[in-house]
C-alpha positions in Angstrom: 27.4 69.3 41.8 28.5 73.0 41.6 28.3 72.8 37.8 24.8 71.5 38.0 23.8 74.3 40.4 25.3 76.8 38.1 23.5 75.5 35.1 20.3 75.3 37.0 20.6 79.0 37.9 21.6 79.9 34.4 18.6 78.0 32.8 16.2 79.2 35.4 16.3 76.0 37.5 15.9 78.1 40.6 12.4 78.9 39.5 11.5 75.3 38.8 9.0 75.3 41.6 7.7 78.8 40.8 3.9 78.4 40.4 3.9 81.3 38.0 5.5 79.2 35.4 3.1 76.6 34.1 2.8 74.5 30.8 0.1 72.2 29.5 1.0 69.5 27.0 0.1 65.8 26.3 2.5 63.8 28.5 2.8 60.8 26.0 2.7 61.2 22.3 2.9 58.2 19.9 3.4 58.4 16.1 4.0 55.8 13.5 7.3 56.0 11.7 7.2 58.1 8.6 4.1 60.1 9.6 3.7 63.5 11.2 2.1 64.6 14.5 1.0 68.0 16.0 1.7 68.3 19.8 -0.6 71.1 21.2 1.1 73.2 23.9 0.4 76.4 26.0 2.3 77.9 28.8 2.4 80.9 31.2 5.0 83.0 32.9 5.0 86.2 35.0 5.0 89.7 33.6 8.4 90.6 34.9 11.0 92.7 33.0 9.1 92.8 29.7 6.3 94.6 27.9 4.2 93.8 24.9 6.8 95.0 22.5 9.4 92.7 24.0 9.9 89.7 21.7 9.4 86.2 23.2 11.8 83.4 22.2 10.8 79.7 22.5 13.0 76.6 22.3 12.2 72.8 22.2 14.9 70.6 23.6 15.4 66.9 23.5 16.4 65.5 26.9 19.6 63.5 26.5 19.1 61.8 29.9 22.7 62.6 30.8 22.9 66.3 31.7 21.3 69.5 30.5 24.6 70.5 28.8 24.1 67.6 26.4 20.5 68.4 25.6 20.1 69.9 22.2 17.6 72.2 20.4 15.2 70.5 18.0 12.9 73.5 17.2 13.0 77.3 17.8 11.3 80.5 16.6 14.6 82.3 16.7 16.3 81.8 13.3 19.6 82.8 14.7 19.6 79.8 17.1 21.3 76.7 16.0 19.1 73.5 15.6 20.4 70.0 15.7 20.8 68.5 12.2 18.8 65.4 12.8 15.5 67.4 13.4 16.1 70.3 11.1 13.1 71.1 8.9 11.2 68.2 10.5 10.5 69.7 13.9 8.8 73.1 13.9 7.6 75.4 16.6 4.3 76.4 15.1 3.1 78.1 18.3 3.7 81.8 19.0 5.5 82.2 22.4 4.5 85.9 22.3 0.9 84.6 22.6 1.7 81.9 25.2 1.6 79.1 22.7 4.3 76.4 22.4 2.7 73.9 19.9 5.2 71.6 18.1 4.8 70.0 14.7 6.8 66.8 14.0 7.1 65.6 10.4 8.4 62.3 8.9 8.9 60.8 12.3 11.9 58.5 12.7 12.5 55.8 15.2 15.5 57.8 16.7 13.1 60.7 17.4 11.7 58.7 20.3 12.6 60.3 23.7 11.7 63.1 26.2 11.2 66.8 25.2 10.8 70.0 27.2 10.2 73.7 26.4 12.2 76.9 27.3 11.1 80.5 27.1 13.1 83.7 27.1 11.5 87.2 27.3 13.1 90.4 28.5 15.9 90.4 31.1 14.3 88.3 33.7 12.1 85.6 32.1 14.4 82.7 31.3 12.8 79.4 32.3 13.1 75.7 31.4 9.8 73.7 31.8 11.7 70.5 32.8 8.8 69.4 35.0 6.5 69.5 32.1 8.2 67.2 29.6 6.4 65.0 27.2 7.4 61.6 25.9 7.5 60.8 22.1 7.3 57.2 20.9 7.8 56.5 17.2 6.3 53.1 16.4 6.6 50.9 13.3 5.7 47.4 12.0 8.2 44.6 12.9 11.2 44.5 10.7 14.5 42.7 10.3 13.0 39.4 11.2 15.7 36.7 11.3 15.9 33.0 12.0 19.1 31.6 13.5 19.7 27.8 13.3 22.0 25.5 15.3 22.3 21.7 14.9 23.9 19.8 17.8 25.0 23.2 19.1 26.7 24.1 15.9 25.4 27.1 13.9 24.3 26.3 10.3 23.1 28.3 7.5 19.9 27.2 5.7 19.5 27.0 2.0 17.6 29.9 0.6 14.6 29.2 -1.6 13.0 32.5 -2.5 12.9 35.7 -0.4 10.9 34.2 2.5 11.5 30.4 2.4 14.6 28.6 3.6 15.3 24.9 3.5 17.2 22.8 6.1 18.1 19.1 5.9 18.7 17.4 9.2 19.0 13.7 10.3 16.9 11.8 12.7 18.2 12.1 16.3 20.0 15.5 15.9 19.3 18.4 18.3 17.8 21.4 16.6 17.4 25.0 18.0 15.6 27.7 16.1 15.9 31.3 17.3 13.5 34.0 15.9 14.4 37.7 16.4 12.8 40.9 15.1 13.2 44.7 15.5 9.9 46.3 16.6 8.7 49.3 18.5 6.6 48.6 20.5 7.9 45.1 21.0 6.2 42.6 18.9 4.7 39.3 19.9 6.7 36.4 18.4 5.3 33.0 17.7 6.4 29.6 16.1 3.8 27.6 14.2 4.0 24.2 12.3 1.4 23.6 9.6 -1.0 26.1 11.3 -0.4 24.6 14.8 1.0 27.1 17.3 4.1 25.6 19.0 5.2 28.6 21.2 4.8 32.3 21.6 6.4 35.2 23.5 5.0 38.1 25.6 5.6 41.7 24.5 7.6 42.5 27.5 9.7 39.3 27.2 13.1 38.7 25.6 13.7 40.1 22.2 13.9 36.7 20.5 11.9 33.4 20.7 13.7 30.0 20.6 12.2 26.7 19.6 14.0 23.6 20.9 13.8 20.1 19.3 16.3 18.0 21.3 15.9 14.8 19.2 14.5 15.1 15.7 12.0 12.5 14.5 10.6 11.7 11.1 7.3 13.5 12.1 9.2 16.7 12.8 9.5 17.4 9.0 7.4 20.3 7.8 7.3 24.1 7.3 8.1 26.1 10.4 6.9 29.8 10.5 8.1 32.5 12.8 5.7 35.6 13.0 6.3 38.9 14.7 3.2 41.1 15.1 1.6 44.0 17.0 -1.2 46.5 16.2 0.9 48.2 13.5 1.6 45.2 11.4 3.2 41.8 11.2 6.1 40.0 9.6 6.8 36.3 9.0 9.7 34.0 7.9 9.4 30.3 7.1 11.8 27.4 7.3 11.2 24.1 5.5 12.7 21.3 7.7 13.4 17.9 6.1 14.3 15.1 8.5 16.2 12.3 6.8 15.8 8.8 8.3 16.4 5.1 7.5 13.5 3.0 6.2 10.8 2.2 8.7 7.2 0.9 8.9 7.8 -1.7 6.1 4.5 -3.3 5.0 3.5 -5.9 2.3 0.1 -6.1 0.6 -1.0 -8.9 -1.8 -3.7 -9.4 -4.4 -4.6 -12.7 -5.9 -5.6 -13.5 -9.4 -7.8 -10.8 -11.0 -9.1 -9.7 -7.6 -8.6 -6.1 -6.4 -8.9 -6.9 -2.7 -5.8 -6.1 -0.8 -4.5 -8.3 2.0 -2.1 -6.9 4.6 0.8 -9.1 5.7 3.1 -8.7 8.6 6.6 -9.9 9.2 6.6 -13.7 9.7 3.2 -14.3 8.2 2.6 -17.4 6.0 0.8 -16.8 2.7 -1.2 -19.9 1.4 -1.6 -19.8 -2.4 -3.4 -22.2 -4.7 -1.1 -23.9 -7.2 -1.1 -22.0 -10.5 -2.6 -18.9 -8.9 -1.4 -15.4 -9.9 0.1 -13.2 -7.1 1.0 -9.6 -6.9 3.1 -8.5 -3.9 3.6 -4.8 -3.1 6.2 -3.8 -0.6 6.2 -0.2 0.9 8.4 1.6 3.4 8.5 5.1 4.9 11.9 6.7 4.5 13.8 9.9 3.5 15.3 9.9 1.1 13.1 7.4 -0.6 14.2 3.8 -0.2 14.8 1.3 -3.0 13.0 -2.0 -2.5 13.9 -5.5 -3.8 12.6 -9.1 -3.4 14.7 -12.1 -2.6 14.2 -15.8 -1.9 17.2 -17.3 -0.3 20.3 -16.3 -2.3 18.2 -15.6 -5.4 17.1 -12.1 -6.2 13.6 -12.0 -7.6 13.4 -8.3 -8.4 16.1 -5.6 -8.7 16.0 -2.6 -6.3 13.4 -0.1 -7.4 11.2 2.6 -5.8 7.9 0.6 -6.2 8.8 -2.8 -4.7 6.3 -4.9 -6.8 6.8 -8.6 -7.3 4.6 -10.4 -9.9 4.2 -14.2 -9.8 2.0 -15.1 -12.8 1.5 -18.8 -11.9 2.8 -20.0 -8.5 4.3 -23.4 -8.5 5.3 -25.8 -5.8 9.0 -25.1 -6.5 8.4 -21.4 -5.4 7.6 -22.4 -1.9 9.8 -20.9 0.8 10.6 -17.7 2.5 10.2 -14.4 0.5 12.0 -11.3 1.8 11.5 -7.7 0.9 14.5 -5.4 1.5 14.2 -1.6 1.8 17.4 0.4 2.0 18.8 4.0 1.6 22.1 5.6 2.5 21.0 5.9 6.2 20.1 2.2 6.8 18.0 -0.8 5.7 15.0 -2.8 6.9 13.5 -6.1 5.7 10.3 -8.1 6.1 9.9 -11.9 5.5 6.9 -14.0 4.9 6.4 -17.7 4.1 4.9 -18.8 0.8 3.0 -22.1 1.0 1.6 -23.6 -2.2 -1.6 -25.6 -1.7 -3.7 -27.5 -4.2 -7.1 -29.2 -4.5 -7.1 -33.0 -4.9 -6.1 -34.6 -8.3 -7.4 -38.2 -8.7 -5.7 -41.0 -10.5 -8.2 -43.9 -10.8 -10.1 -45.8 -9.8 -8.6 -48.7 -11.6 -10.5 -52.0 -11.3 -10.0 -55.6 -12.4 -11.3 -59.1 -11.7 -8.9 -61.5 -10.1 -10.3 -65.0 -9.1 -13.8 -63.9 -8.7 -12.6 -60.8 -6.6 -13.2 -57.2 -7.8 -9.9 -55.4 -7.0 -9.8 -51.6 -7.3 -7.1 -48.9 -6.5 -7.3 -45.2 -6.4 -4.7 -42.4 -5.7 -4.9 -38.7 -5.1 -2.3 -35.9 -4.9 -2.9 -32.6 -3.1 -1.5 -30.3 -0.5 -2.4 -30.5 2.3 -2.6 -34.3 1.8 -6.1 -35.4 0.9 -8.3 -37.9 2.6 -9.7 -40.8 0.6 -12.9 -42.9 0.9 -14.7 -45.5 -1.1 -18.4 -45.3 -1.9 -20.4 -48.3 -3.1 -23.9 -47.1 -4.0 -25.1 -45.2 -1.0 -22.8 -47.0 1.4 -19.5 -45.6 2.6 -16.8 -48.3 2.9 -14.8 -47.8 6.0 -11.2 -49.1 6.4 -11.8 -52.8 7.2 -10.8 -56.3 6.4 -13.3 -59.3 6.5 -14.5 -62.2 4.3 -16.4 -59.9 1.9 -14.5 -56.6 1.7 -11.1 -55.3 2.4 -10.4 -51.5 2.4 -7.0 -49.9 3.0 -6.1 -46.2 3.0 -2.5 -44.9 3.3 -0.8 -41.6 2.8 2.6 -40.2 2.5 3.6 -36.6 1.7 1.1 -35.1 -0.7 -0.2 -38.6 -1.8 -3.1 -40.6 -0.5 -3.7 -44.2 -1.8 -6.6 -46.5 -1.4 -7.4 -50.1 -2.3 -10.6 -52.0 -2.4 -11.3 -55.8 -2.7 -14.9 -57.1 -3.0 -15.7 -60.9 -2.6 -19.5 -60.7 -2.7 -22.1 -60.8 -5.4 -23.0 -57.3 -6.8 -26.4 -56.1 -7.8 -27.2 -54.6 -11.1 -26.1 -51.1 -11.9 -24.1 -50.4 -8.7 -21.9 -47.3 -8.7 -18.5 -47.5 -7.2 -16.7 -44.2 -6.6 -13.4 -43.0 -5.1 -13.6 -39.6 -3.4 -10.7 -37.3 -2.3 -11.0 -34.1 -0.4 -9.0 -31.5 1.5 -9.7 -27.9 2.7 -9.3 -26.6 -0.8 -11.7 -28.8 -2.7 -12.9 -32.3 -3.4 -13.0 -34.7 -6.3 -14.9 -37.9 -7.1 -14.5 -40.4 -9.8 -16.9 -43.3 -10.3 -17.5 -46.5 -12.3 -20.7 -48.4 -13.0 -20.6 -52.1 -12.4 -22.5 -54.1 -15.1 -23.4 -57.7 -14.0 -24.0 -60.6 -16.5 -26.9 -63.1 -16.3 -25.1 -64.9 -13.4 -25.0 -61.9 -11.3 -21.3 -61.2 -11.8 -19.7 -58.9 -14.3 -19.1 -61.1 -17.4 -15.8 -62.7 -17.6 -16.4 -63.3 -21.3 -15.8 -59.6 -21.8 -12.1 -60.1 -21.6 -12.2 -63.0 -24.0 -14.4 -61.0 -26.3 -11.8 -58.3 -26.5 -9.0 -60.7 -27.4 -11.2 -62.5 -30.0 -12.4 -59.2 -31.4 -8.9 -58.0 -31.8 -7.9 -61.2 -33.6 -10.9 -61.3 -35.9 -10.5 -57.6 -36.6 -6.9 -58.0 -37.6 -7.8 -61.1 -39.6 -10.5 -59.2 -41.5 -8.1 -56.4 -42.2 -5.6 -58.8 -43.7 -8.3 -60.4 -45.8 -9.3 -56.9 -47.1 -5.7 -56.3 -48.3 -5.7 -59.7 -50.1 -9.0 -58.8 -51.8 -7.4 -55.7 -53.2 -4.5 -57.7 -54.6 -6.2 -60.8 -55.9 -8.7 -61.1 -58.7 -12.4 -60.5 -58.4 -13.1 -64.3 -58.3 -12.1 -64.2 -54.7 -15.3 -62.2 -54.0 -17.3 -65.3 -54.1 -15.1 -67.1 -51.6 -15.3 -64.1 -49.3 -19.0 -64.1 -49.6 -19.1 -67.8 -48.8 -17.1 -67.1 -45.7 -19.5 -64.4 -44.7 -22.4 -66.7 -45.1 -20.8 -69.2 -42.8 -20.7 -66.6 -40.0 -24.4 -66.4 -39.0 -24.4 -67.8 -35.6 -24.0 -64.8 -33.1 -21.9 -64.2 -30.0 -22.8 -60.7 -28.7 -20.3 -58.5 -27.0 -21.5 -55.4 -25.2 -19.1 -52.6 -24.3 -20.6 -49.9 -22.1 -19.1 -46.5 -21.9 -19.1 -44.2 -18.8 -22.6 -43.2 -17.7 -24.3 -42.1 -14.5 -27.4 -44.4 -14.5 -28.1 -48.1 -15.2 -31.7 -47.9 -16.4 -31.0 -47.0 -20.0 -28.3 -49.7 -20.1 -30.7 -52.4 -18.8 -33.1 -51.5 -21.6 -30.5 -51.7 -24.3 -29.1 -55.0 -23.1 -32.4 -56.6 -23.9 -32.3 -55.4 -27.5 -30.3 -57.4 -30.1 -28.6 -55.2 -32.7 -29.3 -56.3 -36.2 -26.0 -55.4 -37.7 -22.5 -54.9 -36.5 -21.4 -51.4 -35.6 -18.1 -49.8 -34.8 -17.5 -47.9 -31.5 -17.5 -44.1 -31.9 -14.1 -42.4 -32.1 -12.5 -41.2 -28.8 -13.3 -37.6 -28.0 -10.5 -35.2 -27.3 -9.5 -35.1 -23.6 -10.8 -32.0 -21.8 -8.4 -29.3 -21.0 -7.1 -29.2 -17.5 -9.1 -26.9 -15.2 -7.4 -23.9 -13.7 -6.6 -23.7 -10.0 -9.1 -20.9 -9.6 -11.9 -23.0 -11.3 -14.3 -25.0 -9.3 -12.5 -27.6 -7.2 -15.3 -30.1 -6.8 -15.4 -32.4 -9.8 -16.9 -35.8 -10.4 -15.9 -38.3 -13.1 -17.3 -41.7 -14.2 -15.3 -44.5 -15.7 -16.2 -48.0 -16.9 -15.0 -51.1 -15.2 -13.4 -53.7 -17.4 -15.3 -57.0 -17.5 -12.2 -59.1 -16.9 -8.5 -58.9 -16.2 -7.5 -56.6 -19.0 -3.9 -56.2 -18.0 -1.9 -53.5 -16.1 -3.2 -50.5 -17.9 -7.0 -50.2 -17.4 -8.6 -47.3 -19.2 -9.9 -44.5 -17.0 -11.1 -42.1 -19.7 -12.9 -39.2 -17.9 -16.4 -38.1 -19.0 -16.4 -34.7 -20.6 -17.4 -32.1 -18.0 -20.7 -30.5 -18.7 -21.9 -33.2 -21.1 -25.5 -34.5 -20.6 -25.9 -37.8 -18.7 -26.7 -40.4 -21.3 -26.0 -44.1 -22.2 -23.3 -44.7 -24.8 -22.8 -48.2 -26.0 -21.6 -50.1 -29.1 -22.1 -53.7 -30.2 -19.8 -56.0 -32.1 -21.3 -59.2 -33.7 -18.9 -62.0 -34.7 -21.1 -64.9 -36.1 -19.5 -68.3 -36.4 -16.0 -67.6 -35.3 -13.4 -69.6 -37.2 -10.3 -71.1 -35.7 -7.3 -68.9 -35.9 -4.9 -69.6 -38.7 -1.1 -69.7 -38.5 -0.7 -66.3 -40.0 -2.8 -64.8 -37.1 -1.0 -61.6 -36.0 0.4 -61.6 -32.5 -1.2 -58.9 -30.2 1.6 -57.2 -28.2 1.2 -55.8 -24.7 2.1 -52.3 -25.9 -0.5 -52.4 -28.6 -3.2 -53.4 -26.2 -2.3 -50.6 -23.7 -2.8 -48.1 -26.5 -6.4 -49.3 -27.4 -9.2 -47.2 -26.0 -12.9 -48.2 -26.2 -15.7 -45.7 -26.3 
């Protein structure tokens, strides 16, 4: 305390309240770092112990805030007075204390120049005064600098990977706790903020703590992105960025499917069942969200359908019944795995076998079978009448099913009108198919039983004539007369009509009345139509002939060519004056008969 009183007396502190000592200066001065500023100043003091020829000495001091003894001179007009090295040549007393001016020029301002400054005057033997009560405050400002981002994962400090001067990269795993701390040097204090993709997450106040922390207690996949810390005030701004990549196991596994040549996508979920037409083309696409990217594979039971790959595409060019079952898509990376399963059900439109008809003891017996999935339903149609499952004296109808098959039988005990159409129809939810035959009655009102005998006789005579032709080629020409004689003996006619498949009976009725003048051979069989694709039209109709007698276990069911015009096709064979069969008559085997087709 005594030392402070002594210093106050020495430096003129006893005159601190003397109203004769006054000074005018801007109390707060602010300058940006690196620039210069002029601080205008004027003062007054009493005319005591000096005259106009007495020199006036002026001093600018920086207040240390500790004691006057530690304050140091920053500018003076007395060249003999020592000036602190940090302000030498940058702080200048440009005012003339002799003229009551104390203006100060500050050049190339530095951050450490900030502080409190006061003026001292000395003149003559009595004027020695410190203007401590008239200090001014200098603040050297600058743009934010030394911006740093500190990172800790699960409370452990980590160093990010550097990608360029301003971008850092950090890999973290889902569920970890992340803390980001942003700090910057700035005067005045800068406003700090955290943003993610342009969205502000948090910010600080200028008077708040020096740093700004961002807490992410449990990382999620959606936390990945570029985080930016920005420090800014009116003098400028500075930013640093951190690219955060959150690694996680596969999730959100989905499957889409396209059928055939279609581009329409169908979304499937776990446990869904996919119904596919037999023979249809499928393309299954499996996708998952993960980081790092998952590898995807397809499995069916213990069999791998596709090896692990990034795309997860399974191509099934033609789905068959054997491919039914559960399909599984598996997505996996080093952090985990995820699977999705779906059922594959192969369905089909009906395929018909039959109808097959024969005459047994004046009863028309027909059978028909169809295969499809789901199992088809069958029905018989006679003309415009639907025959229900029944059993009486005139008609018996049975329908049975098992697995993908449906079977039907029909027995008719009544007389049939001319040109009746009998059809077997099969249908399910994926299509329908119908095959029909046309019943041709003889003069007695029943389909001619002579048709079967005509077939056997025709086969025998045809074989006999073939053998005769071979003999003619071997023997001499004199046999020609004998053959001609035989030909003249065959003038009486037994007419056999064979009617091919056709949709109407009117044309046949007209042709049955005409007598052909010469024998003709039936046209050769046409090539069977190619099987329709599963994506073609599922509703088809076929027409078959009905044999005119019990032709054996293998009745012909040649289908009409799809798209051909409806027309009557027939052929007539005339065998005048049939002779008794000779001993060399060739024996007709059952296998040979089954191979014969009439058109």
